[in-house]
Backbone bond lengths (Angstrom), bond angles and torsions (degrees), N, CA, C in turn:
res aa  C-N    CA-C-N  psi(-1)  N-CA   C-N-CA  omega(-1)  CA-C   N-CA-C  phi
1 M - - - 1.451 - - 1.522 110.74 -
2 E 1.321 117.19 -23.07 1.462 120.65 -178.93 1.526 111.46 -60.07
3 N 1.330 117.92 -39.71 1.461 120.48 178.40 1.521 111.37 -63.52
4 A 1.321 116.64 -37.73 1.470 120.44 177.93 1.521 110.06 -65.54
5 E 1.332 116.43 -41.50 1.463 120.64 178.83 1.516 110.79 -62.94
6 T 1.310 117.05 -44.96 1.459 121.64 -179.73 1.521 110.59 -65.18
7 G 1.329 116.95 -45.09 1.461 121.07 178.99 1.518 112.19 -62.23
8 A 1.328 116.34 -42.28 1.468 120.31 179.65 1.522 110.70 -65.39
9 A 1.317 116.34 -40.63 1.465 120.09 179.31 1.525 111.07 -64.64
10 L 1.318 116.48 -41.73 1.472 119.81 178.67 1.520 111.28 -65.97
11 F 1.327 116.66 -40.21 1.465 121.25 177.82 1.528 109.83 -61.01
12 A 1.316 116.18 -49.75 1.462 120.90 -176.55 1.524 111.59 -65.91
13 K 1.321 116.52 -31.07 1.462 120.40 -178.42 1.533 111.50 -58.89
14 A 1.316 117.09 -33.56 1.466 120.96 179.45 1.526 111.45 -62.74
15 F 1.323 117.30 -26.23 1.457 121.64 -179.70 1.530 112.16 -95.34
16 E 1.326 117.61 -4.43 1.457 120.51 -173.36 1.524 114.86 -119.00
17 Y 1.330 117.37 -22.87 1.463 120.56 -174.51 1.518 111.32 -125.55
18 C 1.318 115.50 141.81 1.459 121.38 176.42 1.531 108.96 -69.27
19 P 1.330 117.80 127.85 1.463 119.67 -179.18 1.532 112.93 -69.78
20 N 1.311 118.07 -17.73 1.464 121.28 -179.10 1.522 112.31 -88.55
21 C 1.321 116.85 -56.78 1.472 119.74 -175.77 1.527 113.38 -95.21
22 K 1.347 117.60 -8.85 1.475 124.40 177.38 1.528 113.76 67.41
23 Q 1.327 117.57 13.99 1.456 120.49 177.55 1.523 109.66 -91.13
24 Q 1.331 114.52 149.92 1.454 119.05 178.47 1.526 109.41 -71.08
25 Y 1.342 114.75 138.62 1.455 119.42 175.92 1.520 109.04 -62.55
26 Q 1.318 117.02 156.23 1.456 122.21 -176.30 1.534 110.83 -127.87
27 N 1.308 115.58 162.27 1.457 125.64 169.28 1.531 113.35 51.27
28 E 1.306 117.09 -126.66 1.464 121.90 -174.19 1.526 112.50 -64.83
29 V 1.333 117.01 -30.98 1.465 120.38 -178.91 1.526 110.10 -66.01
30 I 1.330 117.95 -50.17 1.474 120.01 179.89 1.523 110.04 -66.80
31 Y 1.330 116.58 -33.82 1.467 121.00 178.47 1.526 109.97 -59.64
32 K 1.314 116.53 -48.16 1.468 120.87 -178.20 1.524 112.17 -73.33
33 L 1.327 117.33 -37.89 1.469 119.76 -177.93 1.524 112.76 -71.66
34 T 1.335 118.05 -35.45 1.465 118.52 176.13 1.527 110.43 -67.89
35 K 1.319 116.53 -33.58 1.472 120.12 175.29 1.527 109.83 -65.70
36 A 1.325 116.59 -42.36 1.465 121.00 178.04 1.527 110.80 -63.05
37 A 1.327 117.37 -38.07 1.467 121.09 179.16 1.527 110.61 -63.92
38 V 1.323 116.73 -44.30 1.474 120.98 178.45 1.526 110.20 -63.49
39 D 1.316 116.60 -47.28 1.467 120.27 -179.22 1.522 111.29 -60.71
40 F 1.326 116.34 -44.89 1.461 121.14 -179.73 1.530 111.01 -63.68
41 T 1.316 116.38 -47.47 1.461 120.65 -178.51 1.524 110.78 -64.04
42 D 1.312 116.43 -43.33 1.466 121.05 179.68 1.528 111.29 -62.86
43 R 1.309 116.73 -36.33 1.472 121.73 -178.49 1.530 112.34 -78.63
44 E 1.319 118.03 -41.02 1.461 122.04 -170.34 1.533 114.94 -96.27
45 Y 1.311 118.39 -20.69 1.467 121.55 -175.11 1.523 110.39 -122.81
46 K 1.309 115.85 74.05 1.470 122.28 -176.06 1.530 113.29 -81.20
47 D 1.321 117.99 -23.23 1.460 122.28 -174.62 1.529 110.83 -65.39
48 V 1.322 116.77 140.99 1.467 121.88 -178.98 1.531 111.76 -59.97
49 T 1.324 117.14 -27.18 1.468 119.28 179.58 1.524 111.78 -69.64
50 C 1.325 117.50 -13.73 1.472 122.00 176.32 1.530 110.67 -97.32
51 G 1.307 116.52 11.98 1.459 121.00 -176.93 1.505 113.73 -58.17
52 Y 1.332 116.99 -37.14 1.458 118.83 -179.00 1.527 110.63 -62.87
53 L 1.330 116.57 -38.40 1.457 120.69 179.45 1.529 110.81 -62.47
54 L 1.312 117.32 -45.97 1.460 120.11 179.20 1.531 111.01 -66.05
55 C 1.319 117.53 -40.68 1.473 120.17 176.31 1.524 110.95 -59.89
56 H 1.314 115.80 -40.67 1.462 120.80 -179.75 1.530 110.84 -63.66
57 T 1.333 117.35 -47.12 1.465 119.41 -179.24 1.537 110.99 -68.46
58 L 1.327 117.15 -36.33 1.465 119.97 176.90 1.529 111.38 -64.83
59 S 1.322 116.56 -43.37 1.465 118.98 -179.78 1.527 111.15 -67.73
60 N 1.324 117.56 -35.65 1.466 119.73 174.71 1.525 110.56 -62.82
61 R 1.317 116.08 -40.37 1.463 120.51 179.15 1.524 110.66 -62.61
62 L 1.320 117.08 -37.77 1.462 120.72 -179.68 1.523 112.31 -61.17
63 T 1.320 117.59 -24.23 1.468 120.41 -178.45 1.524 113.11 -78.66
64 V 1.336 117.91 -12.34 1.472 119.06 -176.87 1.528 113.95 -115.18
65 I 1.330 117.99 -10.41 1.464 118.91 178.41 1.528 109.52 -79.35
66 D 1.325 116.24 163.25 1.464 122.44 -176.40 1.532 110.14 -124.52
67 P 1.336 116.81 78.31 1.467 119.67 -175.00 1.528 114.48 -68.28
68 K 1.325 118.28 -22.36 1.466 120.33 -179.39 1.526 112.02 -72.50
69 N 1.326 116.71 -31.73 1.454 120.11 -174.13 1.525 114.50 -114.05
70 N 1.333 117.59 -2.29 1.448 120.58 -175.53 1.531 108.77 -138.42
71 A 1.314 116.61 114.37 1.466 121.65 -177.11 1.528 111.78 -63.17
72 D 1.339 117.32 -36.94 1.466 120.14 177.85 1.521 111.04 -64.76
73 D 1.330 116.62 -39.94 1.463 120.43 177.65 1.526 111.02 -65.82
74 K 1.330 116.32 -37.80 1.471 119.80 178.15 1.518 110.39 -62.62
75 A 1.320 116.64 -46.08 1.469 120.93 178.90 1.530 110.30 -63.17
76 E 1.329 116.49 -41.63 1.466 120.10 178.22 1.531 110.87 -63.34
77 G 1.326 116.89 -40.97 1.461 121.08 179.00 1.525 112.06 -63.13
78 E 1.314 116.13 -43.35 1.466 120.00 177.94 1.520 111.01 -63.57
79 E 1.327 116.39 -42.88 1.461 120.92 178.10 1.538 111.13 -63.94
80 S 1.320 116.00 -40.98 1.470 120.13 -179.96 1.526 111.44 -64.88
81 C 1.323 116.84 -42.44 1.472 120.12 178.83 1.524 110.98 -63.02
82 T 1.317 116.87 -42.78 1.464 120.95 177.19 1.523 110.55 -62.11
83 K 1.328 116.29 -42.07 1.458 120.89 -179.77 1.535 110.99 -65.47
84 I 1.319 117.26 -41.18 1.472 121.06 178.47 1.524 110.12 -60.51
85 L 1.314 116.57 -46.87 1.469 120.16 179.53 1.531 111.24 -62.10
86 S 1.313 117.16 -40.25 1.460 121.69 178.64 1.529 111.25 -64.76
87 I 1.324 116.65 -42.93 1.467 121.05 179.04 1.523 110.12 -62.57
88 I 1.320 116.68 -43.07 1.469 120.60 179.77 1.524 110.32 -61.29
89 E 1.322 117.11 -43.79 1.467 120.22 178.38 1.524 110.93 -63.29
90 D 1.330 117.49 -41.89 1.471 121.01 177.53 1.528 111.05 -62.33
91 M 1.320 115.94 -40.34 1.466 119.91 -179.88 1.528 110.92 -66.78
92 K 1.332 116.71 -38.34 1.463 120.47 179.78 1.523 111.42 -66.58
93 C 1.336 117.52 -30.44 1.461 121.94 -178.89 1.529 113.01 -83.77
94 N 1.305 118.24 -15.24 1.455 122.82 -179.86 1.525 109.36 -73.52
95 E 1.343 117.32 126.58 1.469 121.22 -176.29 1.519 112.54 -58.42
96 L 1.316 117.00 -46.14 1.458 120.73 -178.87 1.522 111.48 -64.48
97 L 1.323 116.44 -47.72 1.463 120.00 -179.58 1.524 111.68 -71.33
98 G 1.329 116.71 -29.24 1.456 120.84 179.51 1.520 113.25 -60.46
99 L 1.318 116.91 -27.16 1.460 120.72 178.27 1.531 111.32 -64.68
100 F 1.315 116.30 -27.58 1.466 120.54 -176.03 1.533 112.98 -105.63
101 W 1.336 116.50 -2.36 1.454 120.30 -175.93 1.514 110.56 -76.24
102 K 1.310 115.60 132.03 1.462 121.13 177.42 1.521 108.02 -124.21
103 E 1.308 115.75 128.50 1.478 119.15 176.95 1.499 109.16 -103.53
């Protein structure tokens, strides 16, 4: 699972850090780029074996939304949490991934 964690972190980094100055994007830029990362991952990586990648991008997105002050962000956060839980359950039921699953 460590390789999946490392790969997911490297993938997400492209949407979170400037490749030139290496600083994390801020405010509206990180807000839009984390959304783009989730949309891209959800569209391009449908296989259950890529579940960790989608969970990673969804959890990163949860760190930049503002559910207290924005109703759309609250709805997105609730949907993302439900999706993360569903992905985890799917991964636990997958025979190949089940070999590496630790509770």
